[in-house]
C-alpha angles and dihedrals in degrees: 000000000000116000100226126064132193091255095054120076123209110277111225088178090064096034102053095056089051090053092046094051090061102026102048098054091045091047090049091048092052091042091056092048092049091045087054090051091049091052089047089054092047091051094045090046088067087064093057144279092275090060091048091050093047095050089044091056090049087054088057089058090052087049088056088053088050089057090049096056102027091080088065091047091053092046092044093051089053089060097036094053096043094045088047090055090050091043091234103159095179092051092052094049097048096043089050092053091050092047092049093050093052093045095049090052089060094044094051092048094053092043089054093054094043093053100038105029109025090141092067091050095050094046088054094054101042143011093212106108095199090055091045092057093051092047092051091057091050098047096050089067102027091055089076088063095057099081089043091053090051093049092051091048091053091052092047092052092053094045093049094049090051089049096249094125097148095068096065088041091060091044091053092047091055092046093051093050091049093045095051093045094049091045089058091048101041104034095050101025102245127164092031096304121128117257103256101175113198090356088062090053090052093049091049089054092054094049093046091054090054089052091050093055095045093050093048093049092049094048093045090053092049091048090049091231104196097215115031096064098034091108097164092055095048097076102039095110128164130199094257093054093047092048093048092044097053093040090058096036100045096079090046092048092049090047094053095042095048092042089048091052089047091052088049089057089049091049090049088056092047090046089062094056121101117296091254089058092048090054090047090051091053092052092044092053089055092051091043086057088056091058094042089047091062091042095049090064092060093040089054090049089052092051095047099040094046097038092048093054093045091051091048092050096249094133099162091052092049091050093047092049096047103065093038090054091054093057092041091055092048091051092054094046092050091053093049092048091054091048092051092051092050092052097039098113099060092037096052093041093053089049092058101260115151136166113333093006090056092050093050094045091051089050090053091052094050093049093046094047089059096042096043093069090064098030094055090047088058091047094051093048092049092049089049092050091050094049089052092051104265106115096156113062101059090037095056092047094049095047095045095049094042095054101032100040117011102043096044090050095046093046093047093047096045108030104028108027094027092216121178116290094248091055089052089050093052089057089064090072105037094109098052100087093050093049091047092059092048092047092050092054091050092047095056094044089063096215090128092077104100112153125207095196127081091237092054095046092051092051091052093065105117094348119152127181117251121174090203087074101089 
């Protein structure tokens, strides 16, 4: 039986605390991580703009890894949240084990290339030899952190979907404190240690990731979390689970991989801009992470709160929550973007931007602040669709527009016409308004609700969306 009736209106008083319980800890966790990255950038900026640019390009390689494993995170969260709503312990354990295995395969592969062939990676991202050499030094050490990052992300996804969001928050807090402290010691050579420069920053990253994992495992054990440490149950898969998992995950995986490759092409174009622009890109990516960090908390809330209700068979509640969450997320992102613009002078100055680099970085922020309002709306809607079982619609739109519109425009502007960097950057967002309209139509039609649980499938019999409900 659906949980909303025609006589009951949607209760914001009940809804907002539910969002806050999930969104705020995740937002704080991402904020701490991004703050750590900002402090990294500030420390490295004192070494020079080439160092900032090199480490920023290395971060783009880790972003490509993110795209490689995030498809499994998205697919896994679909199953975790719906099984959590149906209180299916066995389903949660087995889907987590399958998700973890797939994710770790990606993390180990990227770590292998970073440690053993960093020269190939740096030549791909930039043609500036001085920046390549610095990046090679960084990657040879930072590559050991990649599998650790992936493992911690898998644990965080499971904990968030089972509404234990504080545990990964505490793990991230410990990691950030360790990372900042070790950066100060290892980059500059304090407390009797040699000054290692960017190699010190890479080593600090590896150690902080180890700390993150250890803290999360200890806290999960103390909290007697029923899923994270149930190792024997994680790998008891059957053919039906594997088939269902990859059927649901395949569109998400293809989306993330193809979008990741598309972003790599964009970063290749940006990596062939003047050195001042490369440094500005590195700083912008860090600040972009700050905005996305806040946003990710609400996107996670959307996935969990919608997916849980779909899995439990409360279809009207899931539908009513979904479109409200989209507008709520956009409101928060718009506020953060305005705040970042107002504070751009002290922020960019502290992060080492001067002269032309400052001008370009400020231009990036202005463009992104405008585009983020629409872009994050698209992201929230796609995450909501995926949590409810529809992994195809948003995926197809994103891939088609990326490869048929965005990449040709960016490549033409940057590599053929050699237009100014800010013009090239604007081309990165030209598809967002069109996709937003198409996603809104799909959202209100309600065809994205496709349960994987028996309870959800039973509730869908004869269901039709009606905005009057709630």
